[in-house]
N, C-alpha and C positions, 0 to 999 in steps of 0.2 A: 887933614889927611882924608877924612871919610866923607867930605862934602861931594867929591865927584862921583860917589857911588850910590847916591840916592836913586830910587827907581823913578819911573816916569810919572808917578803921583806924588813924588816929593817924600817918600817913606824910606827908612833905613832900618836894618835889623838893630835891635837894642840889646846891648851886652851887659844890662843890669842883672842883679841877683835874681830878680823876679822872672824877667823875660827870657834870659839865657839863650839869646839870639834865635828865639823861636817866634817872637812877636816883632812887629815893625811899627815905627812911630815917625811923625814928622821930626825933622831935625831940631827944630826949636824945642820940642818937647823932650828930646834925648837927654840933654844936660840935667834937667830937673828930675828926670826918671833915674838917672844914675846917682844923683845927690841923694834922692830920697831912699832908694833901695840898696845902693852900693854896687861896686863893680863886681861881676862874676868872677868866681875862682878859676884859676887854670887857664884862662883866655889870654895867654901870652903873645901868640902871634895873630894879628888881626886879619885872619883870612877873610872875613866877612866885610872888612872895611878898607881893602886895598892892599893889604900886605900879602906877599906871595906865600903860598902854603909850602911847607917842607915835609919831609918824610915823617917827622915827629909831631907835626901840628895836628890839633884835634879840636872838636867843638863841644866835647862833653864837658860836664861841670868840673870834674877833677882832671880831665885831659887824658887820652890814652897814652900820652908821652910817658906816663909814669909806668907803663907797662901792664896796667890792669885793663882787662877786657871791658869795653864801653858798656856792656850789658849787666855788669855786676849789679845785683838787686840793691846794694847800698847806695847807688846813686839816687835812686828814687826816694829812699828814706831821708837822706840829707837834704835833698830838694825840697821835700815836704816841711822839714824843720826849719830851713832857711827861709821858706816862703812865709811861714806864719809869724816868724820873728821880724821880717823886713818892715812891716807896718809899725812896730813898736819902736824900731831903731830910727825911724824917719823924723821924729821930733828932734830939733836941736841941732842938726847937722848931719854929715856923712856919717853912716854906721861903721862900727868897728868890726873887722872880720877876725880879730885875733882869737875869739873864743872858739872859732871852728877850725883854726889852723891845725891843732893836733888830730882832729877827725879827718880832715882832708889828707894830712900827711900819712895817716894809717890807711886811707882809702887808695892813695896813689902807691903805696908800698906792696911789693909782692910778699905773699906769705913766706915763700921759700924761693930762692933763685930758680927760675924756669918755670914757676907756676903762675902763669899770667892770668888764669881765670879766677883766682881765689885771692881776694885782697886780705891784708892783715885784719883790717877792721871787720870784714865779713866773718872771718874765722872766729875772732873774738866775740862777735854778737852771738853766734851760735854756741860758742863755748859758755858764755854766760847764760844763755837760755837753758842749756842742759844743767847748769848749776841750780837754776831756780826750779826745773822740773823734778830734779832728784834730790833736792835738798841737801846739796853738798855743803859742808862747813866751810868756813873762809880758810881755816888751815889746809883742809884737803885740796882746796883750789890752789893755793900757793905751792903745795907740793906737786901737784900735776904741772904747773907752769914750769917748776924746776926740772921735772922729768922731761918735758918737751925740749926745754933748753939744752939739757944734757944729751938727749938722744939726737937732736937736730940742732947742731951748733949755729947754723946760718939762718935759723927761723926768726923772723921779724915778729916778735911778741913781747907783750909787756912783762915786767919781772914779777908782779905780785897783784893780788886781788885789790889791793888799795889803788894802784895805778889803773886797773881796769875799771874800778867803780868810778873814779874820777872822770875817765874818759866816757863812760856810759851815762853819766849824770847829765852831760851836755846833750844827750838825746832824749832824755826824759823831761818830765814836766814838774817834778818835785812836790812837796807838801810842806805845810806849816805845822809846827808843834805849839800847842796852846796849853798852858798849865791850868789845872782846874783845882778848886777847893776840894779837900778830902771828903767833905760832906755833900759834895754836888750843889752848892749854893750858888757859885758864880764861876766865870772864866777870868783869868787874869789876862785880859785881852783889851785892846784899845784904851779906855780910860783907866783901867785896873792893871794894865800891862806892868807897871812900876811898883805896884804894891806888894808888901811882904806878908800881908794878913788878908784874910777873906773880908770883903766889904759887908757881909751879912752876919756871919757868925764869929768873925775875928779870930778864927784858927790860923795858925802859921801855914804859909804856902809851901814851906820846906819841910822835909823829914827831918826829925830831931834825933839825936843820940844822947842819952842820959840827960835829957832835957835842954841839950844845947844843939845848935845848928852844927852839922859836921863841917869838915873842911871844904868840901865841895857841895855847893847847893843842889839838892836833889829834890825835885817837886814830888808831891804826893801822887798826883795823877796827871797824865798828859793826853790831851785830845789831839788827834792827828786830822788835819784839815787839808783835803786835796781840792785846791780851786777849780771851779767848774768852767769858767770862762776860757782859759787856755785850752782846755780839753775839747770844748765844743768848737773853737777856732780850728782846731787841727783836723776836725771832720770836714771843714770847708777847704783846708789847705791840702788834703790829700786827694788826689785824683780819683781813687777808687770809691771814696764816698761822697765827695762833693755833689755829684749828680744825684745820688740816692737821696740826699737830703730834701729833694723836691718830690719824692715819690708819693708822699700823702696827698698831693695835689695832682700830679701827672699819672699816677697809676691806681688811684682809687677806683672802686667798682662804679660802673655807670648804671648798675641795676639797683634801684632803691630797695628791692626786696632781698639783697644780698649784703652780708656783712662779712668782711674779711680783714678789717683794720679799725682801730678806734675812731678813725676819720668818719666812719660810716655811723657811729653812734650819735644819739641826740645830744649828750652832753657836749661833745666837740662842736657840733653845728650850732647849738645855742651860744657857746662861748664865742664863736666867730661873729655871730649876729651882735652880741653886746660889746665886742671889741673889734670893730671893722678895720681900724688902722693897724692893729697887730696882724689880722688876718690877710691883709692886702699883700704883704710880702711872704710868700710861701716859704721862704728860707728861715723865717723865725722859727725858733725851736720849741717844741712841745715836749715836756719831761713827764716822767712818772718816778715816783719815790717809793722805795722798799726798805724797811728796817726790821731787823729781827735779831734776837740774840742767839749766840751759839757757844759752845764750850770748845775752845781751840786745842784742847788736850784730848788724847785718847782714853784717858782715865776717867770714866763717867762718875766715879765716886768723889772726884775733886770738883767741888762747886766752884764754877767760874762762868760768867756770862759776859761776853764782849758783844757790843752791838756796832756792826758796820751799817752805814747808810749809803744805799746804792741808787743810782739814777740810770734810767733807760731813756733813749731818745726815740720818740714815737714818729718823728719825721721819716724814718727809715722804712723800708718794706717789712712786711710782717715776718718774712724768713730770715731777717737779719737783726731786728732791733732787740730781740730777746737772747741772742747769742752772747755768751761770756765775753767774747772779745769786743763787744760794743757796749757793755755795761760799764758805768763809771763809778768808782768808789769815791765818795765825796767826804764821808766822815768815818772815823774809826774811834767809837766811843769806849774808853778803857773800862775793864772789869775791876774787881771780880764781881761787883754787885750789879744788877740791872739798874738803868737810870730810873725806871718807873715813872712816877709823876713829875720828875725833873728832867724829862726828855727835852722840853723847851729850852733849858739851859744850854745843852750841847748843841742844838740846832741853830743857835744864834749866828754864827759865821756863815752858814749856808743860807739862812733866810736873809741876811744883809746883803749877800751877793746876788740872790734871786731878786730882791728889789732893785738892786742897781741894774741888773740885766732887763728888767721890765721897764723902768723908768728912763734910764739913759741909754741902755744897749752897750754894744761893743763893737768898734770898728773891726771888720773882719774882711779878709780877701777871699774871694771865692774863685777857685782855680777852674771851675766848671763854666763860669760866665765871663770869659775875657779877662780874668785876673781882676776883675772890678772889686772895689772896696764898698762894702754896704754896712749899715748899721744893724747888726745882729741883736735881736731881743729874744727873751726866753720867758716861758710861762710854765708852771708847775700845774698839770692837769689834775692829778690825784695821788693818793698814796695806796700802797699795796701791803697789807699786813695780816697776820693772824688776829684773832679777835681780842686777846688781852693787849697785844702791842697797839692795836687799833684804839683802844682806851687811852693808852699813854699819848698817842698822837693827836687824837680828836678832842680829848677831854671829857667825853661821854663815857660814864662808867658802864661796864658790860655785865654788871650784877644787880640783884634786887629786883623789884617789881617792874621797873622800867628799864629792863636791860637791853631792849632792842633799840638801836639808834635810829632806825627807820620809822617805827611805830612812835617813838618818842614817849610822850606821856600817855598815849593811848594804848601802850603795850598790854595786850591781854594776858593776864596773869593772875594766879591765885596760890595760896598757901597750902601745900599738902604736908604729909608727915615728913619732917626732916629737911624739907627743900621747897624752893619756889618752882612752880610748874607754869607752863605757858600754854593756855588753852584757847578757845574761842576762835579757832581757825575756820570754822564754818562761815564766819562773816565775810571772808574773802570770796566765797562762792556767789553765783548769781542769786538775787533774792528770791527767786521762785524755785530754787533747788529744794528738793524734799528733805535734804538733811537738815535744813534749818529747824524743822519741827520734830526732829528725832531726838529721843531722850536718851540714847545709848551713849552720848558723848560725855556729858556731865550731869545728866539727870535733869537738864532744863532745856527748854526751847530757846533758840537764839533770836534775840530781838535787836542787838545792837548792830550799828552800821560798820562797815570797815574802818580802820584808823585813818585819821585825816592825813593828807599830804601837807607837811609843814613847809611853808614858803621861806625864802631867804630873810624876809622881813620878820617872820615868826621866830626864826633861829636866833637872829640878831637881838631880838627883844628879849629872848631867854637869856642869852649870854649877858645882856646888860644887867641882869639881876645877880650874875654870878660874882661872889666876893673874891677879890685877889688875894691868893695865898702867899706865904713866904716860901721861897724855893729852898731846896736842901733838906738833909736828913738829920741835921743837928738836933739833939733831943729838946733843946730849949728854943729852937726857932722853927725851921721847916718841919722838923720830925714830930711836932706836937699834933696830936689827933684832932681833926676838926669835924664837927658835926655839920652836915649840910642842912640848910633851911629848906622848908617845903617849896619855896618859890625858885629854888635852884635846881629842882628836879633831880636828874642823874648828872649834872654838870658839875665837874670837879674843878674845871679852870676854863678859861677862853684860850684856845690854842694859839700858838705863836704864828701858825699859818694865817691867821686873820690879819696879820700885819701886811700880808701881800695884798696890793691894792685891788686885785681882781678875785681874790679867793672866795669872798662872800657871794660872787655872781656864778660860781661853778655848781652845777646840779649834782654831780657825782664826785664828792670830795674824798671819800675814804671807801675803798672797795671791801666787800665781804669776801674773804678768801675762800674760794671754792675748794682749794686742795685740804685746808684744815677741816672745813665743814664736812666735806666727804669723808675724811678720815674718822671724825667723831661719830658720824651717822653709821658708818661701816663698823666701828668697834661696837656701838650699841646694838646694832642689828645682828652681828655674828655672835655677840655675847648672849643676846637673848635667844637666838635659834639653838645654839649649843649649850645653853644653860650654864654658862660660865659664872661661877659664884662670885667672880670679882668684877665682871662687866655686864652681867645681865641686868636689864631694867625691869625684869619680871620678879621683883623682890617681895619679901613679905610685907614691907610697908606699902608697896604699890597695891597688893591684894587688899590691905586694909583700907587704902584709899577708895578702892572700888565700893567696899562695903559703905564707907562714909558717904559716897555720892549716890549709893543706891542703884549701881548699874552692874551689868555682867555678874548676876547672881550666881551662875554656874562656877565661877572662879573664886567665890569668897572662901576664906579660911574657915575651918570648922573643926570642932573638938570630937575626938573619937576615944572615949575613955579618959585616959590620962595623957593622950597625945593630940598635939595640934597638927592637922592634916592640911595639906596644900593641893587642891585639884590640879592634875597635869593639864596644861594649856596646849591647844592645838597648834599654837605657832612656836612651839619648841620641839626639837628633834627628840626622839626616843634614843636610848643608849645605843641600840643597833644602828639607827640612821645617823647618829653622831659620827660613828665609825665609818659609815659608808661615805658621808660627806667629806670627812678628812682624808679618806683614801682617794677620793675623787680629786681633791685638791693636790695631793701628793703625786698623782699620776700625770698631772698636766705638764707638757713640755711646750716652751714658747720659742719663737724664732730668736736668733741671737740679738741681744740689745733690747728685747721688747719688755722684759720684766725679770725680776729676780728668780731664783730657784725656789719655787714654792714648796718643794718637798722638805726643805730646811725649815719651814714655818710651822710644820705639823709635829705635834707632841709625839713622843715615841709610842704611847698607848693609844694613839689616834682618836683622842677625846676632845682636843681643841687647837686652836691656832696660836702660836706664840711669836712675839717680836715683829708684828706687822709694821712696816713703814708706811708712809703716806702713799707712795706709789703702789705698794702692794695692795692697799685698800682700793685704790682707784681701778686697778685691774680686776680685783674681785667683784667690785660692785658692777663694773661695765661689762665684763666678760664672763665670768665664772658662776656667780651666785644665781642668775636666772636659770642656767643650765643645770647646776649641781643640785638644787633644791627642788627641782620640778617634780621628782618622783617621791620626794621624802615627806611633802606636806600636802594638805588638801588643796584643791583647785582655788578655792577662795584665797587662801593664805598665799599660795604661789603667785596668784595673779597680781597680788599687791606686795609681794615679797614678805611682808610682815604687816600686821596691824599696829601702827605707830602708837603704841600706848606709853612711850617713854618721852613725855613732852618736855625735854629740857631746852635751853636756848638754841642750841645748834639745830635742833629740829624745826625750831620757829624760823630761823634765819633762811632756810631753804625756800620759804615762801617769797623771799624778796630778791632771789637770784634771777628770775626772769626779767624783773624790772630793771635790775642793774645791767643785765646783758642788752637791753634796748638803749639804755643810757650810755654805756661804755663801749659796747662793741664786743668782739670775740673773747671768751673767757681766757684762751690761752696766752692772751697778752695782759692779763689782769690777775694772775694767780701767782702763788709763790714758788712754783716748781723751779723756774730758771734761776730765781734768787737763792734758793735753797742749795742748788747745784753749785752756784757761785760761792756760797759759804764754804763749801768742800774745797774749792779752789784755793780760798784765802787760808783755809786750815793748813793746806799743804806748804805754805810759805813759812810756817813756824819752825825754826831750827833752834832757837834759844828759848827754852821753856820758862826761864826767868823774865824774859822781855818778850812776850808773845806779840803784844801790839807793834813794838819796833820791828820785829821780824816781818810781820805782815806789810807794814808800810814800806820797808826797804824792798821786800820782794815784789810788792806791787809796782813800785816805781821802775824797778829794773825790768819787770816783765812787760810793761806797757811800751817800753822803748825797744823791745825785741821783735824779731821777725818770727812769723809761725813757721817752724821747720820740721823736718823729719816726719813728713806725712806719707803714709802708704797709700798707694792707688788701689791696692787690692788687699783684702784681708782673707786669708784662707783659714777655715774652720775645720777642726777634727784632725783625724790621723790620715797621713798621705797613703795611698796605695796605687798600685800600677795595674791598668786594665788593658788587655790586648783586644782592640776592636776586630771584628770580622768585616770582611769586605762589604757586606750589605749595610752594616751599621754605619761604617765609614762614608760609604757613598751617600746614604741618606742625610747624614749630618752635613757633609760637604755641599749637597745639592740645597739643602734649606738655607745655609748661610749665603750661597751665591744667588739663589732665587729671591732673598729678602734684602739684598744689598742695593740701594737705589742708583749707585754709580755704574752698576752692571746693567741696567735696564736696556740700553742700546744693544748690548751684546746678546741679551736674551731674546730681544725681538728679531735680531739678524739670524740667530740660530733657528728660531721658529720659521722664519720666511724660507731659509734653505731646506728645511724639513718639508714645508709645504710644496715646494718644487720637486724635491727628490721623491717624496712619497705621494702616492695617488690621493687625489681629493677625497675627503670623507673618511679617511683611514682613522679608525677608532683608536689606534694605539699611539697617535702622534704625540700625545702629552707624556706617555710613559717612555717613548723614545727620547723625547726632549729631556726628561729626568735622568736617564740613564747615559746619555751621550754628551750632554752639554759641558760637564767638567772637562773632559778630554779635549773636545772641540775648543773650548776657551783656552786651556793650556797651550795648545799648538798655536792658536791665533796671536796670543800675547807674546809668546816668545819669538814668533816670526817678526812681529812688529818691533820687538825689542832688539832683534839682530839688525833691523833696518834703522835703528835709533829714532823710532817715532817718537815725537815730543808728548803724545798723549799717554805713553805708557809710563806710569808712576811707580814708585816703590810699592804703593798699596795694591796696584794691580798685579804686579809680580808676585806678591805674597798671596793674594787671593787665588791666582791660577795655580799655585803649587800645591802638590799633594801634601796631606797631613800624615804624621807618623801613625804606624799601627798601634804602638804602645803610648798611652797617655796616662798622665797622672790624674787621679781622682780624689776628690775630697767630699766629705758628706755635705759641706755647705760652703759658701764663699760670698763675700760682699765685694763687688767689683762693678765697674761702669758698664762693660760690655761682655756678655758671656752667653753660650748656647745652652739651654736647659733641655734635658731629655725628662719627659713628664710620663706620669702614669694618670690616665684620665679615668674619671668615674662616669658611670650612666647617670643621667639626670631625668629619666622618665619617672611617672608617678609611682612606679613600684620601688624605685631605689632612691627617691628624694621626696622628703616631706617638709613642708613649711607651716609652721604653726606659731602664731603670735610674733611673726617676723623672725623666728628662729628656724633656720634651715638645717636639717639633718640629711646626712648622706650614708647610703649603705656601701662601705668601702670595699665590698666583695664584687660589686658590679663594675668590671673594668670595660673601657671602650677605646676605640681608635689605637689598637695596639701597632698598626703599621704606619702611624702618623704622630710620633712621640717628641719630635723636636720643635722648639720655638726660641725665638731670641728673647732676651730679657725685656726688651722694650715691648714685647707683646704680651707679657705676663702681668698679672695682678697677684700679689703674694697673699696667701692664706695660710692659716694653720688650722689643726683640727683638735677638737676637745671631745673626749668619749661622752657619749649621750646615755646616761644611766637609765633613762626612762624607756629606751627602745632596744637595748640588748647590746652585746659585745661587739657587733660588727657595724655598729651605727656611731657616727661622729657629727658633732655640730660644726659647721663651717664659719670660721671666724677670719674676718678680712683684716689685712694689714696694709698700712699705707705709709710710705716713707715720709718723714716729717718734713723733708725739703721739697717734696714734689708739690708744686702748686699749679693751678690752671692759667697762670699768667707767666710772662717772661720775666726771668730773674737774671738777665745779663750774664749768665754762666756761673752765678754764684751757687754753690751747693755745699752739701754737708753729707758725709757718709754715716750719720748717725740714725740708726733705725728706730722707728716708733710705731705707735699704734694708730688706728684709723682716725681720720680727722673728726669724724662725728663723735659727739659726746657720748653716745651709747650705740651699741650695735642692735639693740632691741628697742622696738616700741611696743610697749605692754598696753593692751586694752583692758581697763578695769571697769567693771560694773557691779558693784557689791549689792544693788538692789536694796532691800530693806534690811538694815542691820540688825533689827530685833529679831529676825528669824535665824540669824546665824549663831550656832552654838560652838564655842571656842574650846570646849573639853576635848582632850585627846583620847581617841578610842582605845589605843593600845595600853594605856595605863590610867586608872582613874585618879588616883591620889599619890602624893608624895609626902611622906611624913617629915616633919620638921624637927630638928633636934633642938627643942626649946621648950621650956616649961609652959604648961597649958595656961598658967595665969597670965602670961603676956598677951594672950589673944583678947583678953577682956580688960586689959589695963586702961585705965581712963587716959585720954590724950590731954597733955597739958596745954595751956594757952599758946605756948610758943609753937606748938605743932598743929593748932587748929586750923580749920578752913577759914580763909578770908575771902571777901569779894574783891572786885577790881578796885575798889576805892580805898582798901585797907593799905597802910604804909608800914614799913619797918625802916628806921633810920640806921644807915650804914655809914660808918666813917671811911675816910680815904684809905686808912690803913687796912680796914677789912677788906675793901675792894681788891686789894692787891694780893690777897692771901686766900682766895677762894680755891678750895682743893679740887673743885670740879674740873678746872682747867689745867691741872698739873701736867697731864699727858700732852696737852697742846703746847705748853710753854717749852717742853724738852723736845718736841718733834724733830725740830731742825738739828739738835745735837744728836738724837738718835740716827737721823738719816745720813749724817756725815761721820759718824764714828764706828761704823761697821765696815771695815776694809773688805771683808769677804764678800759682803753683798755688793759692794761697789764694783767688784770685778765682773760679777755675772749677771747684772741686771741693768736694764736701761733706766736708771734713775732719771734719765732725760725724759721725764714724763711728757707725754705729748704736748708739745708747744701748740699744736693745732687741735688739741682735744677740747 
């Protein structure tokens, strides 16, 4: 029947499930195409193949004959799902369409008689999305369905949540449940899947009651694994993302001096050189992996640590790849204990699939490239973790004398009283720098070279010497403490990542997380400045260390009668200045979504800051600290913020961040902020506190099958008020809009030409006449054309020509795509504006341009103002704000209305020259000494061998168990939990820390 309808080139439309009559093929290829992909749904009348069309005939997937508008958004969703399954069904014969019959029946069905624009499936998808967002229980969902059925008897809707879940499961990608030994020794998977006891410790796989197995087999632990391959295939099967999966090749920066994506980093480029076959196809996927523990419950007193393993796809543009919608949950490691050194046990399913994706790949159909099938391969570029989690993943212990994973065995460290300190940072300076000979650092001149760069061969040689340990936490097996040998350095294990064929060749394997490092530095810095007894690094033992080193004599402890006295240091605030600084922090007001409410972080007595989260520390370090402490400390201290005399490992790691930026590219794509926000999203899935992992897994699978709905195009902030505009203000606002509308340029030019003819040449008031008369002239012209039914008169032109209302609604602030702003301009002359050290201060009493106050949002750059304590009450420091989704490149219309801070890592560039450190006296002038509540005898107590100073060659043996319980990193381990467990903060802060920062 179809043969007579081929075109002149011998092609005819293909009605298979993939082509959907949108693509044409030669007739001999048509049969195999339909055999491989299956026949499209709803194509009952062959209107493209010779059968005459009737009133009910259609060409959409489900067919408009069912009464549903052909633009229902669910058509595209089902098209994507069918497209990605078509390849898998092709093997062995024609595919079965039965699994989608229920979906298409719901799609063709009207929600209610007469409602043709809303299908039953579309309504159910949105209802399920609301259930996930608002954490409705299954029972409440069932009761809602009953109420809808009772109120609207003719509504076409499922009867229960169970039926809804069965239907939605066909739209999702699912997950696998893998049982785990109670001691984390092994997975009951693959070769162990049928065993009832652990192959390592012989413990039972099942929970026992009174020493016997219960009637129903209940495993001790369950690992949820979400296969990566099908989720990557969906990115190529979805029209919105398939094209963007090439962005890292087509959209990368052409300027070698610009970094805006990891593709610009040295590590990516070196990877491509070493694996050219992988790099040849730009559609091959580059992944990043993040893992972190969090408490899924709101009660922080309950100790529970669940570990999601999340993947991000770096093929995508920088404004997309770190969004929560494009992050993929791959593993959900159960609690309540952290996996610790046994992380590799849980990573086994993911590593096996990544090996398969690298070696063999996966047949994938790319809808952006003529629906062609290609062999998709994938590679893991690096991991992103906080420092303790990095130790679990990499195998290099983050404690002891060799704690730095970059410096490796050359880590410069020494033992001080009660802890290990990391010194010797002068060796990173140029060899002719005068600080090399300065004695004020550690009492010695520096003679050692910078730490070596360890090659891949060096690392593999070190790992060859590492002994293989027994996994698990059973006290007789993996839980036995093991002392590391000298030849093992700080290696606890050879990471499972080395099973990936390409892993050893990657230059940047594990990122140092800037978010947690910045928080630790900020906590130490603020604790020292505010003399916080719990967080200050200026401790009594630190002063004793100075005496042992023979440096900073003015800061040494001394006896005064029967009291031990501590000289007040110049790098700490006096009590009055502490209050000033805290009041300054309390007074700061940020734009909506920029940061949390800092006033809630200040103690009631204005003496210290409490409960700072990671992003709070980020904002304080980048925005507030340089301004707030400028008038409270001496110039030398302010210029460097503080003399870094607290050399713990976090301060040392700062030295390696620039090198990692060169290797990995922009930091906002390699830090933990987006993943920490994602943990909050996972926490919201928890409805059953007894089964948090199951709740998260089910919520995630349902959510990834849903559409993003209920988005507001405009967010009004503050209380509404009504303002009556006078004629002058209204005329100015109207003309500004008209004069800055590109579509009105011909009319503006026409009116000016008429004025030139009507008014005499050289009239000085022609622009003023144009401003006052154009709106009326434009109104009359457009409506005259409208009466004549001129085709160029659009609805938008009619709206623009109409007069505005004299009474308008006013809000303090608004987030919206297009808006007219009325601004107060400040004078920027040398009398009213001062810039010092790249910090710009403005006198807000100097107002200018009072007659020209209106601008469009597209012409504005948002700023906010912070009081400048160093210049007086009328002076403010200008702080720039930049929308997180505004980029200097085309983004194909993709945007986000989430506000964030400026793209640069800091608004300030501080120029520091301390000169000769020996001439700087660090005593505070307002207070000579601080008495220490402590017996005098402690000052002269002899130091034990364990607290004595050791040189770089000295060693202390640390067991694996000790590595995991170092108290110094307690704050860091719980940071994610703190960040996601304060609902009040989540409401009023942009915990969406700058993705571009």
